[in-house]
Every structure is written in structure tokens, then in C-alpha cells.
N, C-alpha and C positions, 0 to 999 in steps of 0.2 A: 457568315454565322448561319447556323441552321436554326429556323424558329421552333418554337415549342410546338409540338403536335405535328410537325413537319416530317414525313418519311426520309430516311437517310438513303443515298444512293444505293448503298449496300443492301438495305432491306427491299428496296424497289426491285434489285437484281434478283434478290432471292424470291419475292412474290412472282416475278417473271418465270424464273426457271421453273416453279412449282407449276404455274398456269401452263407452261409449255409440254411439262411431263403429264399433267392431268389431260391436256387437250389431246396428246398423241396417244395415250392409253384409251382415251374415251374413244376416239376415231378408230382404234383397233376393235376394242370390246363392243361397241354399238354398231360398227359398220357404216359404210357410208349414207345408210339411210337413217341413221341414229336420231338426227335432229326431228326429222318428220314424225318418226316412231314416237318420240319423246312428247310431241304435241299431242299426238293421238292417244297415248296413255292416259295423259292428265287432263286433256280437254273435252274428248268425247263424252257426251252427257248419257246418263242411264246408271242404273243401280250396279254397285261393285260386289264381288263374292265376299270381299273381307273388309271390316270397318278399320279406319285409321287408327293406329295405335294398337291393332291386336297383334298376337306374338308373330304371325307370319309377315306382317309388314314390318315389324321392327328387325326381325332377322333379315328379311330380302331386302331392306332398305339400309342395311349397315355396310360400311367399306370392308368389314370383315368376309364379305360375300367374294372378294377377290381371291383372298387364301381358300376359302371354302370351295369355290370353283376349280381351282386349280387341284385341290385334293380330289375332288369328286372325279375329276377326268383320270387321275391316278388309279383311283379305287375302280372306276368302271371299266379300264382298260384290263382289269384282272380276270374278267370273264372272257374266256376265248372266244365264245359266239359272238358277243358284243363287240370285241375288237376286231373279229374278222369282218364283221359289218362295215365297220369304219375303215379298215383297211381296202376293202373290195370296192367301196361305193363312194368315198370321199378321201379320206386319208388326211392325217394331220400334217404330212409333208405339203400336200396340194393345197388346202385351204383350212388351216388349222383357225385363223382368226376368224374366217367366214362361219365356221361351224360354231365357234364361241359367241359370234354376234347373234346367230340364230337362238342360241340357248338363251342368251340375255334378253333378247326379245320376248321370248316365250314366258321367261319367268316375270318380266316386268308387266306384260300384258295380263297374264293369268293371276298376278298378285294384285296388281293396282289398276288396271284398265276397266273398262265397262265389260259387263257379262257378256254382252253381244260380241265384243272384240276378243274376249278371253276364248270364247268357244269357236270363233273363226280361226284363231292362231291354232288351237288344239285339231281342228279339222284339216288345217294345213299340214300339220305335223303327221297326222294320220295318213293323209294321201301320200306325203314323202316316204312314209315307211313302207308303203305297198310295193314298192319298187326295189326295197333293200331285201334281196334274198340271195342265198347262194348256198355253198356247201363248205364244210370245214375240210381240212386237209385229209382227214379219215373218211370223207364222204358224208358225213352227218350233215343233214339240211339245216339251215337256219333262215329266220324271218325276223326283221326288226320288229314286227308287229307281234311277234310272240308275246303273249302276256307274262310268261314267265321272265323273258329278257327285260321286259318294261319293268317288273317287278324289281329286278337288280338295278337297274339304272337309276330308278327312283330311290330305293333304300340307300344306295351309294351317294347319291346326291343329297338327300335330307340329313342324313347323317353327317356328311361333310360341312353342310352349312352349318348345323347346330354345334358342332365340335368348334368348327373356327370362330362362331359366336361366341361361344362360351369362353374363349382364351382371348380373343381380340375385340370382341363387340364393345360397343359403347355403353349397353345396359343388358347384360345377360339375362336370359330366362330364368326363372325360378318357379319351384313348386309346380302346381298344376299348369302354368303357362307352358311348360314343355310339352305336356301331352296334348295341349290345345295346339301348339304348333304342328305336331305331327300329325294331329285329326285333319288340321286346315290343308296341310299339303296333300294329304290322303284324298279329300275332295277332289281336288285337280287331276291327281293321278287316276282316280277312278273313272273320270270322265275322259281321260286319255286312253283307257282300255287297261289299267293294272286291275287284276282280280283280287279281291280283299287286302288292300294296302293297310298297312300297320296305322292305327289311330292312336298310339301311346307310345311312350318312349321305350316301355319294356317290351311292346309289340315290335318295334324297330330294330331291337336289339336281338330278339328271337329270329327275326327275319334276316338279319345279317349273318346270323350264327348257321341258319339252315342253308344259305348259298355258300358258305366257307369250303365245303368238298369239292365245289365246281371250279374254284379260282385258282388260276396260276398265271406266272409271267412268261407270255409267250414271245418268241422272237419279235412279233409284230408289235406286242405291247411294250417291249423294252425299247425297240426302235423309236416308236410314237413318244414315249415319256423321254427319251434321251432328247428327240428334236424339240419337245415342248420346252425342256429346261434350257438347251444350250443354243437354240437357234430361233428367239422370239421374234425377229424382223421388227426390232425397235431401234430407233436412233439410240446413240450412245448413252444421251443423257438420261433417258428413261430407263436404261438397263439395271443400274444398281438397285431402284424401287422395285423393279419386277423381280430380280434375283432374290431380293429379301422376301417377297411375297411366296416364291417358289420355295425357298428355305423353310418358310414356316408351314407351307403345306407339307412338306417332305416331313418336318419334325412332328406333323399330327397323325401321319401314317404308322402303322404297327411296324414293328421289326421285321415280320415276316412278308408284309406287303413290300417293303424297301428292298428287302432281299430278294423277292422275286422280280421286282423291277430294275434291280442293279443300281438302287439308290441307297447305299449305305448313309448312315447319318449319326454321328457320335451324339450320344445324349448331352455330353457337356456344352453343346451349342445352344441347347433349347432355352436356358436362361438368357443368354446374349440376344436370342432372337425376339423376345418379348420387347426389348428396346428399340432394336434396330427396325422391326416390322411396325412398331408403333411410328416411327419416324416415315416409314415408307408409307403408311396408310394415310398419314398427315398430307403428304405429296399427292397422293392420287385420289383422295376423297374430297375433292373440290366440287363446284357446282357442275362443272362439266362432266364429271365422272358419274355423278349420281343422276343422270339424266333420266332414267327410268324409276327413281326410287323416291324422289321428293317433289314436293310442289316448289314453285318459284321462290317463295318467302324462305322455306327451309334450306333451299339451295344456296341462298345468300348467306344464310346464317352459317351452313356448313363451310363456305369459303372463308368465312371471317375466321372460324375456329381453326381452320387448316392453316391459316397464315399467322395466328397468335404465336 
């Protein structure tokens, strides 16, 4: 007979599966150096750029970042020069998860880490960008350090994080919090090299509209996004959760973007995704996944919520 308060074998099995899924995605997103970087983010003494509980820490510390990150990659790939740089110098096929681990470390360090570490990771990105140069198929030169390209990558990223947080976040931003989030993100972008990044939500919308004439789905972009969707290099147990997150990211992109990337998505699925993605986020937003986002106490609370 099962005693009161004792977990059943079935529930233990469910918790174990969730933990395994979370640990696997953590390993992919954070990279092999994830545990050490997590310790560095939270334990290094010194002032931080942003106060705990401020808009940027709420957005970047929420499990909705999984959806936002995937959507950001989709949008960023629509700029031919940005996509050419990825295709020529790294490639989603060669090291998709490696690039995502670098991005997750960058976001974690600049949002939650000590200011000295935030500046160090930005300098590392700037040094890496120096070698990412080349020419487009029509002979036009490109450079990853080009402030114009950096501006597009930043705008697509921040818009994606905000849109995903609006729909799937635990506590969406309201009122002036939204402008504060964009302004906080602009501080990091300016240090990186973005010229006049938007500092309000209306400014962000104007920036995105200004880039619209430059965007299109190139063969390299469609190939990269197809690989991102259908070849995640994850064990079978983790793939349903991952595909739910991908489906959510697709549902948050515009019809024109889906068409350019070869990702048609019937609107009828949008409502169903609210429920399925909620379950997926419950599986992946464990203490292991939120390695860069929360303190140890918050990680424990998050794990308990995910298991409830």
C-alpha cells in the first residue's frame, strides 16, 4: 500500500523523464562548458548592469526564451548578408548547437553576470566578428562587425524575445515595462557596436520596418531553417518538446516570413500550440535548463513548479 505523501512509481517515472529531457536540452543549449559558466554568472562578485526583477531579467530569465530564441534565428536568417556570414564561417549544419550555446552564454552574462564579465564576453564577440568577412554571390562585401548588420540581429532578437514572452511568459511585461526592456537591451547592444539601437517599443517597430525591404529567404536561409527544424540532433525523448517549441516559434512569425523560409503554418494550429507549448515548457524549464537565468533557490522552486 502506498503511504500518504509518497510519490507513486508513475510520478517518479514522469519526473525522471522530465529531468532527462531538461538535462539533454540544457547540455545542448548551454554547451559542454555550461556548468562552469553558470557558476561564473551567479557567483562572480561585482556590480551588475541590471537589477534583479527588472524587465530584462524577467524576460531573459523565463522559459519562453526557448521559443524566442528559435524565432530569432528564423528572423535573422532573412537578412541575406547576415545569413551569408553564418553559411560561410560557421553554418547551422556544422555547429548549430555550438552557436546557440555561445548566444545563450552571451545573453546570460550580459543580463545576469558581473559587469566585468559582461564586457569581457562582448569583447570576445567583437574579436570573433573581425574575421567574419566575405562577399555575397553578387560580389557585395559583408562584415559581421558592420553596425547595420548588428542592428538587424539585435532588433530581430529583442523583438522575438518580447513576442514570445508576451504569449508564453510567466509574467508578461505591461505598460512602461515594455519600453524599459527595449532600453535595457539597447544598453548591451550599444556596447557591442550597434549604432542608435531602439530604446522604446515603438522605436523597435520602426527599426524592424526599416529593414523590411532588405529581407528575403535565400536558399542558404531555407536550408538552415529546415535543418534547425528537422535535424535537431536530440534523443527521441526530447524531440516532441523541441518540436512543440519550434512550432510555437513558427506560429509567432509573420505569414510573409514563413513563406520566404518555406515554413507554412496554418493559423488553426495557433490555439492548440498554447496548450502543447505550455506542456513542453513545463518539461524543459527545470533547474538544469535555467542554468544562466536564476539563483539556486529560484531553480529549486522552478523545478517544483515544473513537476506539479
